[in-house]
N, C-alpha and C positions, 0 to 999 in steps of 0.2 A: 636372482634378480635384485637389482638395487632397490632398497627400501628408502622412501623419501623423495622429495622433489628435486628436479634438476637445479643446480645452483647456477650462479653467474659465471658466464664463460668469457673467454678471450675472443673478441669479434674480429680479429684480423682475417683478411681474405685468404682462403686456402689456394694453394697453387694448382688450380684446376681451371680448364676452359669450359665454360657452360655450354651445353648443347643448344640452349636457347638464350639469346642475349636479351638484355633489357631493351624494351621498345616503348619509350616514352611518347605519349600522345598529348598534344596540347589541348588545354581546355580553357574556355573563357573565364572560368572561375578560379583558375590557378595562375600564380605569378612565378616567382623564382623557384628554382629546384634545389634539392639537397640530397646527399647520398643517404640511403636508408639500409643499414646492415641488419641482418637477423639470422635466425636459425629455426628450422623446423624440427620439432621433437615429438616422439611418440613413446609413451611409457618412460619418459626421462632420458631417452637415448635418441641420437640423431636419426632423422629420416632422409635418406639420400635420394636424389633424382625426383624430388617432389616438385610439381609445377606450382610456382608461387605467383599469384596475380595480385597486382595492386589496383584497387578500384577507388573512384571518387563518386560520391553519391549525394543527391539532394532530393528535391521533391519529385524529380523526374527519374527516368531510368539511369542506373549507374553507368559510368564510362570507364573503360579499361585504360589505365595509365602506363602500366609496365608489366612485363612478365619474364620470369627467369626460372631455371632449374636449380634446386638446391645441390650443393656439392656432396661429396662423400661423407662429410662431417655434418651435413644438414644445413650448412651456412649458405647465405645468399646475399647479394648486394644489388640494389637497384636505385634508380633515380626517382625521388618523390617530390613532385611539384608542391609548392606551398598551397594548401587548400584555402579557398575562400571561407570566411567565417560561417557562411550559410551551408557549407557542405561538410562532408565527413569522409575520411579515408579509411579503407579497411583492406585487409589482406586475406586471401583464401589460398590454402595449400591443398593440392589434390594429388592423390596417388603417391608412389614412391616406395623405396625399399627401407623398412624399419630395421635399423641395425641392432635393435634389441633382440631380433630373431632373424638372423641372416639367412636361415634356411627357408624362410617364408617367401622370399622373392618379392616382386612388385605387388603392392596391395592396392587395387583400384578403389577399394571401399574407404580408403583414407580421405577425409575431407575435413579440414579444420579452418578456423577463422579467428582473426584478431582485429578488432575495431580500434582504430588509432585516434579518431577525432580529427579536428581541423589542424592540430599542432602535434604531429607525431614525434616521439623521441628519436634520437639518432640510431638506437639499437632496439630491436624488438625480438620477441619469441612468438612462435605459433605452435601451440600445443593444446592438450585437452583442457587445461585450466582456462586459457584465453578463449577457447571455443565455448565453454559453458558460460563464462562471464559475458561474452559477446551475445550469445543466443538469448539468455534469460533477460538481460537488460533491453535488448532489441526485439523482444518477442512480438511486439505489435507492428514492427516495421521491417521484419525480415521474412523472406519467402525463398527457401532454398539458398542459393548463393547471391540473391538480390536483396539489397537493403535500399529502401527509399522512404522518405517521409518529409514532413515539414522541417524547416530549419530549427524550430524550437524543439520538436521531438528528437531530432538527431543530436542536438546539443545536449539534451538531458540524457539520452540513452548512452552516448559516448562518454559523458562525464561520469557515469556510474560504473563503467567497466573497471577503473582502477580501485574501486571499493573492494573488488574481489581478487584482482590479479595485478601483479607488477608486470607491466607491459615489456619491460626490458628483459627480465629473467624468466617470465612465465611462472613465477612462484606466487606465494600469497600476497595479496594486496594489504594495505594498511588497515582498513576498517574491519574486514572479516576476522583478523587475528588480534583485534584490540581487546581490552579487558571486558567490554560489554558483549562481545560477540563470539569469543573463542570458547572458553570453558563454560560460559553461561547459557549457551544454546546448542542445538544439534546442527546448526548451519554448516560449520566447517566439515563435520563428518559426512553430512549429506553431499556436500560439494565434492569432497575428495573421493568418496565412494563412487559417485557417478563418473568422475574423471578416470578412475581406475577401470571402470567397466568400458568406457570408450577406448581406453588404452588396450584393453584386452582384445578388442577388435583390431585396432590399428596395428598392434604387434603380433596379432594372430597367435595368442597364447594357446589356442587349440585350433584345429583345422576348421571347425565349424563355429568359431567364436563370433564372427560377424553374423552368421545365420541366426544364431541364438539371440544376439542383441537386437537384430532387426525384428525378429518375431515378438520379442518382449515389448519392443517400442512401437509395435503396430498401432496405428491410430484407432479411435473408437469407430471411425468409418471404414476401417479395414485396409487402409493404405499402408504398405510395408516399406519402410525406409530402405535405401540402397547404399547409403554411405553414413559415416559417423556424424556428419553435420546434420543430415536429414533426421537421423535418430535423435540427436539432441533437440532439434526443433519440435519433433513429434512429442517428446516427453515434456518440453516446456509448455506446449499448448494444452496438454491434458495431463497435468502433473500427478493426478490421483489415479489415472487409468493404469491398471496393472502394475501399481507401484511395487507390490510384493513380488511379482514375477520378475521384474527388473532387478530387484535386490537379490533374488535367489541366484543370479548369475555370479555374485561375488564368491560364493562357495564353489561354483562350477569353474570359474576362471582362476581363482586363487585359493585352493583348499589349503587348510593348515597342514604343513608337512609333518610326517610322522616324527614324533619326538620333539616337535616345536610347539610353541604357543601362539605365535603370531603368523598371520598371513603375509606372504611376500608380495604385497601390493606396491605398485610404483608410487602411490601417494598415501599420505597419512594426514589425519586419522581416518579410520573407516568405521562404518556403522556396525553395531552388534545386533540391532533389531531392525526389521523392515520399517521404513518410514510410511506414514499414511499418504504422503504426497511428496514429490520431488520439488520442494520449494526451498528458496534460499533467502529468507527474510533477514534484514539487518536492522540493528537498533542504533539510534543516534540520540545523543543528549547534548547538554550545554545550552547556551543562549538563554539561560534563565528558566528553562522548562522544569516544571514541578507540578505534578497532578494535572497534566494537560487535559483540557476540555475540548471545546469545539475547535476544528481546524478548517482552513480554507486555502485554496490555491489562488495566487494572483496571476496576471496575464503572462508572466515569465516562468511560471511553474514553481516559484518560490512558495513555501508553505508557512502559513501563519497559524499560531496556536495560542489560544487564550488559556491562561493557567489559573487553576483554583488556588494554588499555594505558592510560597516562595522557597527558594532553594536553601537547604540546610536547617530549616526551622523544625520545631516540634509541632508540625502543622496539625490542627484539629478540625473536625468536621463542622464546627460552628464558627470558625474563624477563617474566612476566605480572603486572601490578601495578595493573590498572584497577579503577575503582569502579563506582558505580551512577548512571545518568542517568534523568531523568524529563521527558517532554514532554507538554504539553497536546494535546488533539485537533487544534488548529490549528497544531501544530508549535513552539509557543513553549516554550523550555527552562524547566523549573521547578526544576531542580537547580542547585547552585552552578556558575558558568560554567566554571571550570577543573578543580576537583577532583571535581565530582559529589558524591553522598552517600557517605560513607565511615564507617569504624568497624565495630564489632561483629565484628572479626576478618576482614573481607572484604579480599581482595586477588586480583585477576585472575580475573574471571568468564569462563567459556568458554561452553558451550552449556547452562548450568544456571541457569534462572530460572523461578520459579512464583509465582502469586498465589493466595491462599486466598479463601474466601468472605467474609472480613472485610476484604479488601484489604490484608492483610499480605503483604510481599514476601519470598520465600524464594530468595536466590541461593546457589548452590553454589560454593565456592572451588576453582578449579583450581590456582592458585599457592599459596593459603593452606591447601589440603588440609583443608577443613572445610565445615560447613553454617552459614549465617548467616540472620538474620531482621531485617527493617526494618518499621516501620509505614508507613502511607500518606503520612505527611509526610516520610519519609526518615530518621526517627530509628532508630538501631540498637537492636534488642531482644535481640540475642544478646550473650554476654559478650565481653570484649576479644579473646579468642582464638577466638571462635566455638565451635562444637561439633565437636571432632575426635576424640571417643571415645578419649581418652588416647593420641593419636598413631596410631590404627589406620587412619585414612583416608589415601588417596592423592589423586591429582589428580581432583577430582570433576567430573563433567559433568552429564548430564541429571537433572532433578528435576521431579516432578509432584505435584499435589494430587489425591487421589482424591475421588470424591463424598461419601464418609463422613468426610472431613477428614484422613485419613492422609496422610503425606508419604512418598514413595518417591524414591530417588535412586541413581545408579550411579557407581561408583568406577572410572575408566578404567584406572588403572595397577595397582591391586591386584585388579581383576576381582571386585568385590563389589557387593552390593545393600544399601542402608541403608534402614531402615524406622523411621519415627517415628509410632507410633499417635496419632491425633488431633493430630498435630503436637507431641507432647510428647517433647523430647530425652531426658528422664530415663528414658523407657521405650523408648528406641531400641534396635534390634537390627541386627546385621550378618549377612547371609546369604552363602552361596557362598564363604566363605573357603577358600583353597587352601593346605594345609600344605606342598604341594610347590612348588618354584620353577619347575616346568614348567607354563607356561600351558595346555598341551594337556590337563593333568589337572585342570582346574577342574571341581569337582563339578556346576556348573550349565551348563557349556558356554560360559561367558563368555570373550571374548577382546577386551580393550579395549572394554568396553561404552560406548556413546556416548549413546544417548537411549532413552526409554521412553514408552509410552502405555498407557492403561487402556481396555478396551472395555466394552460394555454388560453383559457377563456377569462382570465383575470379574476378567477375565484381564489380566495385565500382559505386554506385549510389549517386548522389549529388543533393540536393534540392536547388532551387533558391528562396530567399525570395522576390525578385522583379521579376515580370513577372509571367509566367504560364508554366514553363517547368522543367523537370528533365533531367540531363545528366548522361550518364554512359560511363565508359571506362574499359578496362581490365588492370589488374595490370602490365601486360607485356609491355603495351604501353599507357601511360596516354595521349599521344597526339592524339590518335585515338578515337574520342568521337562520341556518338550517342545522339540524343536529342528526348525527348518524351513530348507530351502535357499533362498537368494536370491542376489543379485549380490554383487560384491566391494566391500569397504570400506563397510559400512553407516553411515548417517549419521542424518538426521532421519527422522521417521515420523509418521503421523497416521492416525486411524481415522474412517471416515465413518459416516453415520447408520444404515447397515445392518451395521456391524461389520467391514467390509473394511479391511485394513491396507495403507496406501500407504507404501512403504519406499524411501527414496532410497539409491542406490548410487553412490558417487563414481567408481568405475572400471568400472562396467557389468558385463556378464555374459560378455564374450568372453575368450578365452585371453590376449589382450593385457592385459586387466584383472588377471587372475591374476598375470601377470609383474610388474605394477606393485606389487602387494602384496608379492611376494617381494623386489623391489628395495628397498622401504621397510623391510621387516624386516631385510634384510641391512645396510642403512645404520645401523639402530639397534644391531645387534649389533657392528658393526665400529667405528663412529664415535660412536654415542650419539644422544640425543634431537634435537639440533639437525640432524644430518644426515638423520634420518628425517623430520623436519618439512619440511626443504628438499626432499626427494624427493617427499613428498606434494603440497606446494604447487606445485612446478615441473611435476610431471606433470599436476596438475589444471588449472593456468592455461593449459597448452598444448593441452588437449583441445578437440575439436570434436564437435558433436552427431553421433551415428551409432553403430551397433552396435559397430564395431571401434574407433572413435576416441573415443567419449564415454562418458558414464554412463548409468544406467538407473533406472527406478522399477519395482519389483516389487509386485504386488498379490496379497495372500493373502486367501482367503475366511475367514470367521469360524472355520472348522474347521482352518485352516492350509494347505489345498490352494491351489494356484496358480490364479488366474483364467485363463480361456482366452486372454485377450489379453496376459497377463503374460509377459515383462517389456515395459515401454514404453521404446522407444529412439528416437533421433533427435528430431525435433520441438522442437529447442532445448535438449535435455537434455545439454549439454556436460559439465558437472561439477556435478550436482545435489547440494545440501547439505541443504536443509530442505524440508518439505512442510507445507502448511496446507490445510484443507478449509473451504470457505465454506458458507453456509446453504442453497445449492442442491446441495451435495455436489460441486460442481466443485473441482478440485484445483489448487493453486498451488505452484510449485516454484522455489526460488532456485538460482542457479549460482555457484560460486566459480571463475570463469574471468575472461577478459579482458572488456573493454567491448564486445566484439562479440556477446555473448550476454546477454540480460536475464532476465526472469522468465517462466516458462512457465505457461500455463493449460490444463489438460486437462479434457476432458468426463468427469464422474464417473459414478457408477452410476445416477443419475436422468437419463438422456439426454433425457428430455422437457424438461429445463431448459436444454438445449444448443441451439445453432443447428440448424435443420432439416437432417436428413440425417446428423448426427454421431452416432457411437456412443461408448460408454465407452472411454476411452483416447486418443481423437482430440485433436489440438491445436486449441484455440479461438484461441490466440495465433498470431501470424505465425511463420514458420519459425525465426527467431532469438529468439523470445520478444518481450515488450514491452521496449523499450530506452529510454535517455535518462535525464534527471533527475539526471545526475551519478553514476550507479551505478558502483561499482568492483567489487572481488571480494566477492561477497555471501556472508553466512552465513544469517541467519534471514529468515523471511517470515511475516507474520501478517495476519489479517483482523479489522477492528474492528467495533464495533456500528453504524456507519453505512455499512459496505461499503468503507472505505478499506483499501488494501493497503499495508503498511509493510514495508520491507526494511532490513537493516543492512549498511553498508559495512564489511567486516572488514579487508581488506588493500588497500593501494594499490600501492606499489613493492616487489616481492618482495626485491630486492637489499638494500634498506635494512633490512628486517627480519632479514636474515642478516649484516649488517655489511659488505656489499660495495658500498654505494653511495658516491658522493662526499659530502664533508662537507656540501655545499649541500643534498643530498637526504637526509641521514641521519635526518631526523625523519619521513620519508614512508612508513615501513613500515606504519603503522596506517592503516586506512581512515577516512574523514572523514564523519561525520554519518549520517543516516537519509534514505531516499527514500520519498516517499509517492505512490501512484497513487490518485487520488480516485474514490470511487463505483464501483470496478471490480467488486466482488464482492458477492454476497448477504450481508447482515450476519450476524454471529455474536454470541451472547450472551457477555458478558465479565463477570468473568474466565473464561477457558477452563478448565473442570474437567470432565474426562471428554471424550467425543466432542463435536464441535461441535453446537450447537443454535441455531435462529433465536431472536432476542430475543422 
């Protein structure tokens, strides 16, 4: 069997009369038409007599535009009307004779897909690579052979397919094989291995190949796929379910021949070890990103990231000077390559970034000790020094936009709340100011406030990074506060559709966590901020998931009482930092730890949206979370309008950030880039203002 992927082919029409001719149907969303030539491949070889159907889809049911049979060499030609920008074209190939195994005859279990978007190329391929790329990116908008969704979601999902696959050749796309994603992560091997397993069924490498694939890909609810497309969708929706059983098919389909060392798989590279989940995260960089902190999505699905540091510098933990980065939904950097967007008084963003209903960007300055504002093009709208309230602000962290347009932010070092009514700095007020130097005497119970969130009743909840409490107040009177007990060293937080508060605690809820807080505070008093930060990061990066050794997530009911299952520990929560809620109310948590732990997905309050048998607080992700994609020590996590989950790499080599690394590694303190898990979560309306809502 041929080893490697099918290369570029001559797309001249074969001398064959198709049994089924092209049947173009007019659509009000389509204008002029063009010829679309292509080839159906299975295992790198043509599939003859496959029924190829061209569909146009939008928010409603897709409409069939044309249908043909592939020729003996797998080629086809049809007429493709030019799609409206709000719609997307896609191809589905069903059945046919795989020429890689001519003895097999027609295989009705073949079903493959290629999503083309609104502007298809002149030549396309339909194969296992295009099927996986199309299914994973469209996971939240595909059901069987039907794709439908909002124009924004369809634009985002179709735009990400080329990151994985070249639509013309069916080979590798640009991003998945670039230096950040090829030899640096297992994504290519995961992708190619699964493609070879789909090919095993398509080409019937064994008489029972499809039966074995479908059994391994059976859903948690017990639904058994009946074709390769359904199998791919089942795996994409539950990527950790029976992951090892699916991997075991590699040896069954492609055993190492006697006397050889390599498997004769149709695609390379392949995995040596079973994955914990069939996920294909990709990493993106550029646009001035360096030590990315808080991230937010705008109304068009673009991602904005506030940076701790600047590119190429020997960045240190006590010198935050980063700017603002912007990425398109397909990961393309839209901000200046090295500097990012700058100006407006911004310097060193931490965990403070918000986007208002007009797509204005509001970063809070950790190093610059101010609030700033940018428009959607990255132009600063704040004055040269930002808004610092005559020097009354300290190191700013969390910032949010309330549904009524008000801006609220927290000052971590001066233990204050800043309020800009309707986003107007001239009317800004500062609350919770402490005339005493004793932080324990703060009138609002703030102790290094880190993040904040607003619920459906206009209560604002604030996490404290020192201590073990959360406070809340109503927007009508920020001086009237309530205090609730949680775990140690509060960090990110989010509120679900029922008003429950999910609160990340870096050091968990055990006595060991309390001692880590004391150690960090002692380091600050004796040696200063650098020593305290070093204590925090070193303790976190060494943690492992578990009640005694890791962090936790506390869940508070809308009235502040603890949920019966709270706190949540173990389950991959080694050093939780940020929390995001998706459109199904499932919970996503990032970890600032080593690369052994990834991102965690927990079953939320609507357990009916979780896999069968799971209850609220259970882990949907594997024990170590979803890993790979070049993730480093993470800070933020967010869910976009097409269901993509983005995370920021904040730190890389701790020693470099503290000035203790060799010269050769002295610029490696800052984490590099963002990592994206495609189609993993139920989409959320963006920008995120208030609790998450479905688009």
